[in-house]
ZAFI-801131 format. One line per field, with one value per residue (C-alpha): residue in three letters; x, y, z. Coordinates in steps of 0.2 Angstrom, whole numbers, always signed. Each point is the difference from the previous one (the first is absolute). Example, Ala and Ser with C-alpha at 12.3 -4.5 7.8 and 13.67 -1.06 7.14 Angstrom:
BEGIN
residu (Ala	Ser)
east (+62	+6)
north (-22	+17)
up (+39	-3)
This chain:
BEGIN
residu (Met	Asn	Ile	Trp	Leu	Ala	Cys	Val	Leu	Leu	Cys	Leu	Gln	Leu	Val	Gly	Ser	Val	Asp	Arg	Ser	Arg	Phe	Lys	Thr	Cys	His	Gln	Ser	Ser	Phe	Cys	Arg	Arg	Ser	Arg	Ala	Gln	Thr	Glu	Ser	Phe	Tyr	Glu	Val	Glu	Ser	Ser	Ser	Ile	His	Val	Thr	Gly	His	Asn	Leu	Glu	Ala	Leu	Leu	Val	Asn	Thr	Glu	Thr	Asn	Val	Lys	Tyr	Lys	Leu	Glu	Leu	Thr	Gly	Leu	Gln	Asp	His	Thr	Phe	Arg	Val	Lys	Ile	Asn	Glu	Ala	Tyr	Pro	Leu	Lys	Pro	Arg	Phe	Glu	Val	Pro	Leu	Val	Leu	Gln	Gln	Val	Glu	Thr	Ala	Pro	Ile	Glu	Glu	Val	Ser	Arg	Asn	Glu	Asn	Ser	Ile	Gln	Leu	Ala	Leu	Lys	Glu	Ala	Arg	Asp	Asn	Thr	Val	Ser	Val	Asn	Phe	Lys	Pro	Leu	Arg	Leu	Asp	Phe	Phe	Val	Gly	Glu	Asn	Ile	Val	Met	Ser	Leu	Asn	Ser	Arg	Gly	Leu	Met	Arg	Phe	Glu	His	Leu	Arg	Glu	Lys	Gly	Ala	Ala	Asp	Gln	Glu	Ala	Asn	Asp	Thr	Glu	Pro	Asp	Leu	Trp	Gln	Glu	Ser	Phe	Gly	Gly	His	Thr	Asp	Thr	Lys	Val	Asn	Gly	Pro	Thr	Ala	Val	Ala	Met	Asp	Phe	Thr	Phe	Thr	Gly	Ala	Glu	His	Val	Tyr	Gly	Ile	Pro	Gln	His	Ala	Asp	Thr	Phe	Ser	Leu	Ser	Asp	Thr	Thr	Gly	Thr	Asp	Pro	Tyr	Arg	Leu	Tyr	Asn	Leu	Asp	Val	Phe	Glu	Tyr	Glu	Leu	Trp	Asn	Pro	Met	Ala	Leu	Tyr	Ala	Ser	Ile	Pro	Phe	Met	Met	Gly	His	Ser	Lys	Gln	Ser	Thr	Val	Gly	Val	Phe	Val	Leu	Asn	Ala	Ala	Glu	Gly	Trp	Ile	Asp	Val	Lys	Lys	Gly	Glu	Thr	Gly	Ile	Leu	Gly	Ser	Leu	Ser	Asn	Met	Val	Ser	Gly	Ser	Gln	Pro	Gln	Lys	Gln	Val	Glu	Thr	His	Trp	Met	Phe	Glu	Ser	Gly	Ile	Leu	Asp	Met	Phe	Ile	Leu	Leu	Gly	Pro	Gly	Pro	Lys	Asp	Val	Ser	Arg	Gln	Tyr	Gly	Leu	Leu	Thr	Gly	Asn	Thr	Pro	Leu	Pro	Pro	Glu	Phe	Ser	Ile	Ala	Tyr	His	Gln	Cys	Arg	Trp	Asn	Tyr	Asn	Asp	Gln	Asp	Asp	Val	Asn	Met	Val	Asn	Ser	Lys	Phe	Asp	Glu	His	Asp	Ile	Pro	Met	Asp	Val	Met	Trp	Leu	Asp	Ile	Glu	His	Thr	Asp	Gly	Lys	Lys	Tyr	Phe	Thr	Trp	Asp	Ser	Arg	Lys	Phe	Pro	Asp	Ser	Ile	Lys	Met	Val	Glu	Asn	Leu	Val	Ser	Lys	Gly	Arg	Lys	Leu	Val	Thr	Ile	Val	Asp	Pro	His	Ile	Lys	Lys	Asp	Ser	Gly	Tyr	Trp	Val	His	Asn	Asp	Leu	Thr	Ser	Lys	Gly	Leu	Tyr	Thr	Lys	Asn	Ser	Asp	Gly	Gly	Asp	Tyr	Glu	Gly	Trp	Cys	Trp	Pro	Gly	Ala	Ser	Tyr	Tyr	Pro	Asp	Phe	Leu	Asn	Lys	Asp	Ala	Arg	Asp	Tyr	Phe	Ala	Glu	Gln	Tyr	Lys	Leu	Glu	Asn	Tyr	Lys	Gly	Ser	Thr	Leu	Asp	Val	Tyr	Thr	Trp	Asn	Asp	Met	Asn	Glu	Pro	Ser	Val	Phe	Asn	Gly	Pro	Glu	Val	Thr	Met	Pro	Lys	Asp	Lys	Arg	His	Ile	Gly	Asp	Ile	Glu	His	Arg	Asp	Leu	His	Asn	Ile	Tyr	Gly	Tyr	Leu	Tyr	Ser	Met	Ala	Ser	His	Gln	Gly	His	Leu	Val	Arg	Ala	Asp	Asn	Lys	Leu	Arg	Pro	Phe	Leu	Leu	Thr	Arg	Ala	Ala	Phe	Ala	Gly	Ser	Gln	Arg	Tyr	Thr	Ala	Ile	Trp	Thr	Gly	Asp	Asn	Thr	Ala	Asp	Trp	Ser	His	Leu	Glu	Val	Ser	Val	Pro	Met	Cys	Leu	Ser	Leu	Ser	Val	Ala	Gly	Met	His	Phe	Val	Gly	Ala	Asp	Val	Gly	Gly	Phe	Phe	Gly	Asn	Pro	Asp	Gly	Glu	Leu	Met	Val	Arg	Trp	Tyr	Gln	Ala	Ala	Ala	Phe	Gln	Pro	Phe	Phe	Arg	Ser	His	Ala	His	Leu	Asp	Ser	Lys	Arg	Arg	Glu	Pro	Trp	Leu	Phe	Ser	Ala	Gly	Glu	Met	Ser	Leu	Ile	Arg	Gln	Ala	Ile	Arg	Thr	Arg	Tyr	Ser	Phe	Leu	Pro	Phe	Trp	Tyr	Thr	Gln	Phe	Tyr	Glu	Ala	Glu	Ile	Ser	Gly	Val	Pro	Val	Met	Arg	Pro	Leu	Trp	Tyr	Glu	Phe	Pro	Gln	Asp	Glu	Gly	Thr	Phe	Gly	Arg	Glu	Gly	Glu	His	Leu	Ile	Gly	Asp	Ala	Leu	Leu	Val	Ala	Pro	Ile	Leu	Lys	Lys	Ser	Ala	Thr	Glu	Leu	Ser	Val	Tyr	Phe	Pro	Gly	Asn	Glu	Leu	Trp	Tyr	Asp	Ile	Val	Thr	Asn	Glu	Lys	Leu	Asp	Val	Ser	Gly	Glu	Leu	Asn	Ile	Lys	Ala	Gly	Tyr	Asp	Lys	Val	Pro	Val	Tyr	Gln	Arg	Gly	Gly	Thr	Ile	Ile	Pro	Arg	Lys	His	Arg	Val	Arg	Arg	Ser	Ser	Ala	Leu	Met	His	Asp	Asp	Pro	Val	Thr	Leu	His	Val	Ala	Leu	Asp	Arg	Asn	Gly	Lys	Ala	Arg	Gly	Ser	Leu	Tyr	Met	Asp	Asp	Gly	Ser	Thr	Phe	Glu	Tyr	Lys	Asp	Gly	Lys	Ser	Ile	Tyr	Leu	Glu	Phe	Thr	Tyr	Glu	Asn	Glu	Lys	Leu	Thr	Ala	Lys	Met	Leu	Lys	Glu	Pro	Gly	Met	Glu	Thr	Lys	Val	Trp	Leu	Glu	Lys	Val	Ile	Val	Leu	Gly	Gly	Gly	Pro	Ile	Asn	Asn	Pro	Ala	Lys	Ile	Lys	Thr	Lys	Thr	Asp	Glu	Thr	Tyr	Val	Asp	Thr	Met	Tyr	Glu	Pro	Ala	Thr	Asn	Ile	Leu	Thr	Ile	Arg	Lys	Pro	Gly	Val	Asn	Leu	Gly	Gln	Glu	Phe	Thr	Ile	Ser	Phe	Glu)
east (+87	-10	-19	+12	+11	-16	-10	+17	-2	-18	+5	+13	-14	-13	+13	+3	-6	+1	+19	+5	+13	-12	-9	+5	+5	+1	+18	-3	-11	+8	-16	-5	+19	+2	-18	+3	+15	-8	+2	-7	-12	+4	-17	-9	-15	+2	-14	+0	-8	-12	-18	-16	-15	-16	+5	+20	+16	+15	+14	+20	+10	+21	+13	+13	+15	-3	-11	-16	-17	-12	-22	-9	-19	-11	-19	-15	-7	-18	-2	+13	+16	+15	+8	+19	+8	+19	+9	+12	-3	+8	+5	+10	-13	-18	+3	-11	-19	-6	-17	-17	+1	-8	-19	-7	+5	-10	+9	-7	+2	+14	+0	+16	+1	+15	+15	+18	+18	+4	-18	-16	-14	-15	-15	-13	-16	-13	+11	+8	+7	+12	+15	+17	+15	+12	+17	+12	+18	+3	-15	-13	-18	-11	-17	-8	-18	-9	+14	+12	+12	-1	+12	+14	+9	+18	+3	+15	+9	-3	-8	+12	-3	+11	-3	+2	+17	+13	+13	+16	-9	+6	-9	+1	-14	+4	+19	+4	+15	-11	-3	-18	-6	-2	+4	-3	+3	-7	+2	+7	-13	+6	-14	+3	-8	-2	-8	+12	-3	-18	-4	-14	-2	-11	-1	-17	-1	-15	-3	-9	+3	+10	-4	-5	-6	-3	+14	-3	+6	+12	+1	+2	-11	-15	+6	+15	+18	+13	+14	+12	+13	-7	-6	-12	-18	+2	-13	+1	-7	+11	-4	+8	-1	-2	+1	+6	-10	+3	+11	-4	+5	-13	-11	-13	-12	+8	-14	+7	-14	+5	-15	+8	-11	-2	-13	-3	+0	+4	+9	+4	+14	-2	+17	-9	+20	+1	+20	+11	-3	+8	-8	+8	-9	+7	-12	+2	+2	-4	-1	-5	-15	-17	-11	-5	+3	+16	+8	+2	+0	+9	-7	+1	+10	-12	+2	+3	+5	+12	+0	+11	-7	+12	-4	+16	-12	-18	-6	-4	-20	-5	-19	+0	-19	-4	-14	-2	-3	+5	-17	+0	+19	-7	-14	+11	+12	-12	-6	+16	+4	-17	-8	-2	-15	-11	+6	-12	-7	+10	+16	-1	-3	+14	+13	+9	+15	+18	+13	-6	-16	+7	-14	-21	-3	+13	-12	-15	+7	+2	-15	-11	+11	-5	-20	+5	+9	-14	+12	-7	+12	-2	+13	+13	+17	+12	+18	+10	+0	-16	+5	+10	+18	-2	-12	-12	-19	+2	-3	+11	-10	+5	-1	-15	-8	-17	+1	-17	-9	+11	-4	-20	+3	+7	-16	-9	+2	+0	+19	+12	+18	+14	+16	+16	+6	+17	+6	+15	-3	+10	+11	-11	-2	-16	-6	-13	+2	+17	+1	-15	+12	+14	-10	-9	+17	-8	+16	+10	+17	+17	+9	+6	-19	-1	-12	+7	+2	+0	-1	-15	-10	-3	+19	+4	-13	-5	-11	-12	-2	-14	+4	-7	-19	+0	+9	-11	-15	+7	+1	-16	-7	+8	-12	-14	-8	+4	+19	+4	-7	-5	-5	-19	-6	+3	+17	+11	+18	+15	+14	+18	+15	-3	+12	+7	+8	+17	+9	+16	-3	+8	-7	-12	-6	-3	+15	-1	+7	-15	-11	-21	-10	+5	+18	-3	+13	-7	+9	-13	-13	+3	-11	-16	+5	-12	-14	+2	-3	-14	-8	+0	-6	-14	-6	+2	-12	-15	+4	-3	-16	-6	+4	-17	+12	+12	+17	+10	+20	+14	+17	+15	+8	-7	+0	-10	-17	-1	-13	-13	+7	+4	+2	+17	+9	+17	+10	+9	+1	+6	-9	+8	-8	+9	-8	-18	+5	+7	-15	-12	+11	+2	-16	-4	+13	-9	-17	+3	+10	-16	+3	-14	-4	+15	+7	+14	+4	-10	+16	+12	+6	+16	+3	-12	-10	-3	-19	+0	+8	-12	-16	+6	+2	-16	-9	+10	-1	-20	+1	+10	-9	+9	-1	+9	+9	+17	+16	+17	+2	+11	-10	-11	-17	-10	-17	-11	-6	+21	+2	-8	-19	+3	+8	-10	-14	+8	+4	-20	-4	+11	-6	-20	+3	+8	-17	-11	+5	-3	-13	+9	+17	-12	-7	+20	+7	-17	+3	+19	-4	-10	+11	+17	+3	+8	-9	+16	+4	+12	-8	+4	-12	-13	+6	+13	+3	+4	+20	+0	-4	+12	+16	-10	+2	-8	-19	-13	-17	-11	-11	-5	-8	+14	+14	+15	+15	+4	+12	+15	+15	+1	-5	-9	-18	-3	+4	+1	-16	+1	-18	+0	-11	-14	-11	-9	+6	-8	+6	-5	+2	-7	-7	+5	+1	+17	+1	+16	+13	+17	+10	-9	+7	-11	+0	+1	+2	+1	-18	+0	+5	-2	-13	-14	-14	-1	-13	-12	+1	-10	+5	-10	+6	-6	+0	-6	+18	-1	+15	+4	-10	-10	-11	-1	-4	-20	+3	-7	+10	+1	+4	+13	-3	+10	-5	+13	+0	-16	-11	+2	+6	+3	+5	-5	-1	+2	-7	+2	+1	+18	+8	-6	+3	-21	+4	+8	-19	-6	-5	+4	-9	+9	-6	+6	-6	+0	-5	-6	-12	+0	-9	+11	-5	+6	+0	+5	+16	-5	-16	+0	+4	-5	-9	+8	-3	+10	-10	+4	+1	+5	+7	+11	+3	+14	+1	-18	-11	-13	-14	-14	-13	-2	+6	-8	+4	-6	+0	-9	-13	+1	+2	+2	+8	+13	+6	+17	+10	+12	+15	+1	+19	+6	-11	-4	-16	-7	-12	-4	-3	-9	-2	+0	+7	+15	-3	-11	-1	-7	+1	+0	-5	-6	-15)
north (-125	-9	+4	+4	+11	+9	+2	+6	+15	+2	+2	+12	+11	-3	+9	+17	+12	+0	-5	+13	-8	-12	+15	+8	+19	+9	+1	-19	-1	+5	+7	+10	+6	+2	+11	+10	+6	+5	+18	+7	-8	-7	-4	+9	-1	-4	+15	-8	-15	+7	-9	+8	-9	-2	-6	+0	+8	-12	+7	-7	+5	+0	-2	+12	-9	-18	+6	-13	+1	-1	+2	+13	-3	+14	-7	+11	-11	+2	+14	+9	-10	-1	-17	+3	-16	-1	-19	-4	+2	-15	-10	-17	-6	+5	+8	-5	+11	-4	-11	-1	+15	+14	-3	+5	+17	+11	+12	+19	+8	+14	+16	+11	+16	+6	-5	+8	-7	+1	-10	-7	+5	-11	-1	-10	+2	-4	+10	+14	+7	-17	+5	-8	+10	-11	+6	-6	+4	-7	-10	+9	+0	+12	-4	+15	+3	+12	+14	-9	-10	-14	-16	+0	-16	-1	+21	-6	-9	-16	-13	-15	-16	-12	-9	-20	-5	-14	+0	+7	+11	+17	+13	+18	+1	-15	-4	-19	+5	+7	-15	-10	+3	-18	-7	+7	-8	+2	-7	-15	-3	+5	+6	-5	+11	-7	+15	+13	+18	+3	+14	+13	+17	+16	+15	+8	+18	+3	+19	+10	-14	+0	-17	-18	-16	-18	-14	-12	-9	+10	+3	+19	+15	+1	+16	-7	+4	+11	-15	+11	-3	-19	-15	+0	-5	-18	-13	-18	-12	-7	-9	+11	-6	+15	+12	+18	+15	+17	-5	-5	-17	-12	-12	-12	+10	+11	+10	+13	+12	+20	+13	+19	+14	+17	+11	+3	-19	-15	-10	-21	-11	-18	-8	-19	-10	-14	+1	+5	+18	+14	+18	+16	+13	+21	+12	+18	+4	+14	+0	+14	-6	+1	+3	-2	+20	+0	-10	+14	+16	-9	-3	+1	-17	-13	-14	-16	-17	-9	-17	-13	-18	-15	-16	-18	-6	+1	+16	+17	-1	+14	+6	+21	+3	+17	+3	+13	-5	-15	-10	+2	-7	-14	-1	+0	-15	-10	+0	-5	-13	-3	+5	-13	-8	+0	-14	-12	+7	-9	+5	+17	-5	-8	-12	-10	-8	-7	-10	-13	-7	-15	-14	-1	+1	+17	+6	-4	+7	+18	+0	-3	+14	+13	-6	+0	+16	+10	+3	-1	-8	-8	-9	-12	-2	-15	+1	-12	-13	-3	-11	-18	+4	+18	-8	+12	-6	-13	-2	-5	-15	-2	+19	+2	-18	+6	+20	-3	+0	+16	+11	-4	+4	+17	+2	-6	+18	+9	-1	-6	-8	+5	-11	+6	-8	+6	-3	-11	-17	-13	-13	-17	-14	-4	+18	+1	+18	-3	-13	+6	+16	-9	-11	+14	+10	+14	+6	+16	-8	+2	+6	-19	-4	-8	+3	+16	-6	+12	-1	+5	-5	-19	-1	-3	+9	+3	+15	-1	+10	+11	+10	-18	+0	-18	+2	+12	-8	-17	+10	+7	-19	-5	+11	-10	-10	-17	+4	+10	-13	+8	+15	+7	+16	+10	-2	+13	+5	+7	+2	+6	-3	+4	+14	-18	-1	-11	-1	-7	+13	+17	+12	-14	+0	-12	+3	+13	-12	-16	+1	-1	-5	+9	-2	+16	+5	+2	+17	+6	-7	+1	+11	-6	-19	+3	+9	-16	-12	+13	-5	-17	-1	+14	-14	-13	+6	+5	-17	-11	+14	-2	+17	+4	+6	+16	-7	+9	-3	+9	+2	+8	+2	+12	+9	+12	-8	-14	+11	-9	-16	+2	+9	+6	+3	+7	-14	-8	+16	+0	+4	+18	+19	+4	-14	+7	+17	-7	-11	+16	+6	-17	-2	+16	-2	-17	+9	+13	-13	-10	-16	+8	-14	+2	-2	-3	-15	+8	-2	-3	-18	+0	+3	+1	+13	+9	+4	+18	-2	-15	+13	+13	-10	-9	+20	+2	-16	+2	+16	-10	-11	-17	-2	-15	-6	-9	-7	-10	-18	+6	+14	-2	-3	+15	-4	+17	-9	-4	+19	+9	+3	+17	-4	-14	+12	+14	-13	-8	+20	+1	-15	+3	+18	-7	-12	+14	+9	-14	+6	+16	-12	-11	+17	+7	-16	-2	+22	-6	-13	+11	+16	-5	+12	-10	-3	+6	+15	+17	+15	+9	-11	+9	+16	+2	+21	-3	+0	-7	-16	-3	-5	-6	-16	-11	+5	-6	+0	-17	+7	+18	-2	-5	+10	-16	+8	-16	+2	-6	+4	-9	+8	+16	+6	+13	+3	+14	-3	+11	+2	+3	+13	+10	-14	-6	-14	-11	-12	-18	-4	+16	+8	+15	+14	+7	+18	-2	+4	-7	-5	-6	-7	-16	-9	-18	-11	-16	-5	+13	-3	+18	-2	+11	+1	+14	+11	+0	-20	-12	-17	-18	-10	-16	+4	-22	-7	-18	-11	-2	+11	-12	+0	+19	-2	+5	+10	+18	+15	+16	+15	+15	+15	+12	+17	+15	+17	+2	-14	-11	-21	-12	-19	-17	-19	-13	-17	-19	-18	+3	-16	-2	+8	+1	+20	+1	-5	+14	-12	+15	+17	+18	+14	+17	+11	+18	+12	+18	+13	-14	-15	-16	-7	-17	-6	-13	+3	-13	-14	-11	-17	-9	+1	+1	+0	+13	+15	+17	+0	+18	+17	+9	+17	+11	+18	+4	+11	-2	-11	-7	-6	-18	-7	-3	-17	+2	-15	-4	-11	+10	+13	-3	+9	-2	+8	+13	+6	+13	+5	+17	-3	-9	+7	-18	-5	-18	-9	-17	-14	+7	-18	+3	-16	+7	-9	+14	+19	+12	+14	+8	+17	+10	+7)
up (-10	+11	+9	+17	-9	-8	+17	+8	-12	+1	+20	-5	-8	+13	+15	-2	-10	-20	-6	-11	-8	-10	-10	-14	+1	-18	-1	+1	-12	-18	-8	+13	+1	-20	-2	+16	-6	-17	-3	-16	-13	-18	-4	-17	-9	-19	-3	-18	+8	+9	-5	+11	-2	+7	+19	+0	-6	-8	-2	-1	+14	-2	+10	-5	+8	-7	-14	+7	-4	+10	-2	+10	+1	+7	+4	+7	+11	+8	+17	-2	-3	-11	-5	-4	-8	-4	-7	-13	-16	-5	+14	-2	+9	+8	+17	+14	+1	+16	-1	+9	+9	-9	-4	-15	-3	-12	-10	-4	-17	+0	-11	-5	+6	-7	-8	-6	-3	+19	+7	-2	+12	+3	+8	+7	-11	+11	+13	-8	+16	+2	-12	-2	-11	-8	-1	-12	+5	+13	+2	+14	+3	+10	+5	+6	+6	-6	-4	+15	+0	+11	-5	-10	-8	-2	+3	+10	-15	+12	-13	-3	-11	+1	-16	-4	-8	-2	+16	-8	-14	+2	+9	+5	+12	+12	-3	+1	+10	+15	+13	+3	-17	-6	+20	+15	+18	+16	+19	-9	-14	-20	-10	-19	-10	-18	-8	+8	+7	-6	+13	-2	+8	+0	+12	+3	+5	+10	-3	+14	+12	+17	+6	-11	+9	-4	-6	+14	+7	+14	+16	-1	+1	-12	-7	-9	+7	-11	-6	-6	+15	+2	-12	-10	+4	-4	-10	+2	+8	+17	+14	+14	+18	+12	-12	+7	-1	-10	-15	-18	+0	-9	+8	-4	-15	-13	-9	-12	+2	+8	+4	-1	+9	+2	+2	-18	-7	+3	-12	-1	-7	-2	-10	-3	+2	+11	+1	+16	+0	+8	+3	+5	+7	-1	+10	+0	-19	-6	-22	-12	-11	+7	-13	-18	-1	+12	-16	-8	+11	+15	+17	+18	+9	+3	+14	-6	+5	-9	-2	-10	-2	-4	-5	-3	-17	-11	-6	+4	+1	+7	+5	+5	+9	-1	+14	+5	+15	+13	-1	-18	-2	+10	-11	-16	+7	+4	-18	-5	+13	+10	+16	+14	+3	+12	+14	+9	+15	+13	-8	+7	+15	+14	-3	+13	-5	+6	-7	+6	+9	+6	-5	+1	+17	+0	-14	+10	+17	-9	-10	+17	+11	-12	+5	+19	-2	-9	-16	-17	-12	-18	-5	+7	-11	-2	-4	-8	+16	-3	-16	-3	+0	-8	-16	-2	-4	+12	+20	+14	+3	+19	+4	-11	+1	-6	-9	-6	+17	+5	-11	+1	+18	-6	-11	+12	+10	-19	-2	-14	-2	-8	-5	-8	-16	-7	-17	+4	-4	+12	-8	+5	-12	+9	-1	-13	-6	-1	-11	-11	-2	-4	-13	-9	-1	+10	+11	-3	-10	+2	-15	-6	+2	+16	+12	+13	+17	+14	+20	+11	+13	-4	-5	-19	-7	-22	-4	-12	-16	+1	-12	-11	+0	+2	+17	+5	-7	+11	+17	-3	-1	+17	+10	-8	+17	-7	-1	+16	+10	+17	-6	-4	-8	+18	-1	-9	-4	+4	-12	+10	-7	-18	-5	-3	+17	-4	+17	-8	-16	-4	+10	+8	-16	-17	-14	-13	-13	+2	-13	-2	-15	-17	+5	+12	+12	+18	+3	-14	+12	+17	+6	-8	+9	+15	-11	-12	+16	+7	-18	+1	+20	-6	-13	+13	+9	-14	-8	+18	+2	-17	-2	+14	+16	+0	+2	+17	-2	+8	-9	+5	-17	-13	-15	-8	-3	+15	+7	-11	+7	+19	+15	+11	+12	+7	+2	+13	+12	+18	+17	+1	+0	-14	-9	+3	-4	-18	-2	-4	-17	-3	-3	-9	-10	-7	+2	-14	-11	-1	+14	+11	+10	+9	+20	+9	+16	+15	+13	-11	-5	+7	+18	+15	+1	+18	+5	-4	-18	-6	+7	-9	-15	+0	+2	-16	-11	+4	-12	-14	-15	+5	+20	+5	+15	-2	+8	-4	+5	+15	+7	+16	-4	+2	-5	+9	+15	+4	+5	+16	+2	-2	-17	-5	+1	-9	-15	+0	+0	-17	-7	+5	-7	-17	-1	+4	-14	-13	-9	-7	-3	-11	-9	-1	-9	-11	-5	-4	-12	-11	+3	+0	+17	+15	+12	+15	-8	+3	+7	-20	-7	+7	+3	-15	+4	+17	+1	+17	-3	-18	+15	+14	+6	+13	-3	-14	-5	-2	-15	+1	+17	+14	+4	+9	+10	+12	+13	-6	+14	+15	+15	-8	+6	-11	-18	-12	-14	-15	-5	-19	-10	+9	+7	+14	+9	+12	+13	-2	+15	+10	-13	+3	-12	-7	-10	-4	-15	+1	+14	+18	+13	+8	+15	-2	+14	+0	-6	-13	-17	-10	-14	-6	-11	-14	+2	-15	-1	+4	+8	+1	+18	+7	+19	+4	-1	-1	+0	-19	-15	-7	+15	-2	-17	+3	+14	+0	-5	+9	-11	+6	-7	+2	-7	-7	+2	-12	+10	-14	-3	-11	+1	-8	+6	-11	+4	-10	+6	+6	-10	-15	-18	-1	+4	-20	-5	+10	+16	+12	+7	-1	+11	+0	+15	-2	+17	-4	+6	+16	-12	-3	-18	-2	-22	-10	-10	-11	+0	+15	-6	+16	+16	+18	+18	+4	+9	+6	+19	+3	-8	+9	-5	+6	-1	-4	+10	+11	-4	+12	-13	-4	-17	-14	-10	-18	-12	-15	+8	+19	+11	+19	+15	+13	+12	+0	+12	+2	+12	+0	+10	-14	-16	-4	-6	+0	-7	+5	-7	-17	-4	-19	-9	-12	-17	-2	-2	+11	+11	+19	+2	+15	+3)
């Protein structure tokens, strides 16, 4: 195959919508087909083998059809969590267990509550209302919070565990006469399975729930759809051009985490398996076991969602997170896989990207045009064309003759640069990275031990084996400034194509029978390839800055735990209203699965958005965590000033609004690192009892304070907004107070995005918007105090240097604001470890009563008075120029 043919294949991918024929259905995936056909359980616990110790239960399972035995481990973990692990007891060789994803997991003591000939019941010793009942024949596990079942495993008998075997051995579980057990073909590619059939599967029933969420990445609704009449949701990291919407096809990331929610409880399931997976969802079902007492006396039918998880290989390593609320489940999941760390301040501002900015002059022109049009911007991005012939860690010296000067020009205005570094390595004897990886033996291998060669942007390419620590270490070293010549510490990294994308591979990815260190097949670890690559890049950013500066990375492929290293975006979307609409549920699904730093390309990567779509997309994306405009090579240029004057003004307004909220965003990210609760969150996170929020699409919250309902339909000038709970809400632009619960029709002209501050909250903002966040770092803050029905409000403000890890050593300021009885109090939530130039410019109190007296500002060392202004028509009280430094505690009261 020559490079011309590869380019033809690529062009075919780039034209029109996704070619479904290039990607498998469940029926075309033999293990999915076998697993989905199963109807009864063959697995039983050998009760005589049960052994209970301080933290876990161990027992043998037997498949009654094959007599193969398995080891069951049930372990108590800290914070209301159980781990259930099933593996072969006597395998022909060790089965792959996913490494490097879990944090150090702390076990928790369990105790035996009861036992009889049919079952055993265990409880977490420090949370005795969290119990599990293990039924022996057939195997079934029921998890309880209090007396109520919230989760059942194998209640439908769909567990499957295909044991390792010699080819040709008699086998009743998967008869050798069935096709595709040892070799499978698709799309002209043949997958040789040296280990034969190795699928594992388990059913999980969310008792009491009507909705489940998570398992990203799919271009579908936030509340997962019933798959009874369709393919299951697929988890298999793939490079899908112009992906279709509202279906369960696999995309770039695979995070096997699901959350079920009801008024009574929230439960999470995390399955640590990195092989190809499929998950069926069956909604609207009812069960008969509702509580411990009902197991004896009978019960009323319980609503439930039934799910069926199927993976091609590996083991069953399952975590049951018992909440009981959504924020509890997020915290529990964060303890397992880590929380999103506080990003550098610039990265939560606005990013400008394109495939590709042509050369150094083009970058300089775009940089100055943002200033000329008074539009803030923090980061310029360069795609693959900036390199020397698609060789990463290099520059095209003709287009970018002085990259350091270009970066310095950006930095002089408080800006940064991001360059792309993909994992495929060009086959080029003059390229040091390729030569080093070859000589060190660090590429992924063919079955014969030779280096695997595929095709990607450079043409013939090789793929590092990132399971090998030596490969990750080598890649990390390349980010050092002496190796990545022409870069500086102000150049950050974009990891794309890391599913990995292989243009001539099966389903545009690496064949499953390629080999990694330890003779591990790629099929076992496919979904962590991009994760391991992110680890290497993150390590590189630490190494190059002597572990002093916080990295910023963006990835396309991800797995559970990727949030510890990188931000993510929703991939190669299209300039279409439906893609704007789907950006909200896609971001929410990733958010609840731990990837808090998430966004979608503004305007759509493919195609040419008109002015209306571009404006509405900016308005929506300004209230999503990662805020970047990006476009395809063949798309028309679409910088804000290329639209009409009116549309550019609205785009400017949206970006400037984002910058005014940066103190709030930064505080939310800091609190997310501590709590594990996503920054962008569904309404039911804050209103878990409001059933009207459970299936609501198109709205979300930022923190607990901002309700965002963007316009997602063409020509729409009004929107039905759902206001959850029984709260007061304040328009962030007009400050109009809404006393509403449920649906309300909101007028939303071209210049309007419905965003509301929740009554009872205090939001810090900066209204002196400058050309970049760095230039605003020391600017004064305005507090927006939105009172609830009781005249109270609370909020917080977090500050540090915005770039280093010194905040982990206490060099930060973390203030809590409370407003009660017409008194604003600022208290330190921890001892301040730094000084700040930031001061309080204004306090705006929404929804309060008339006050015409001066405000008394009292600090530890001083007491002053300032003027106030009250507007009776709007019930807005403004305290002008309090002037107090925000590195101290203070009160503001009225006399």
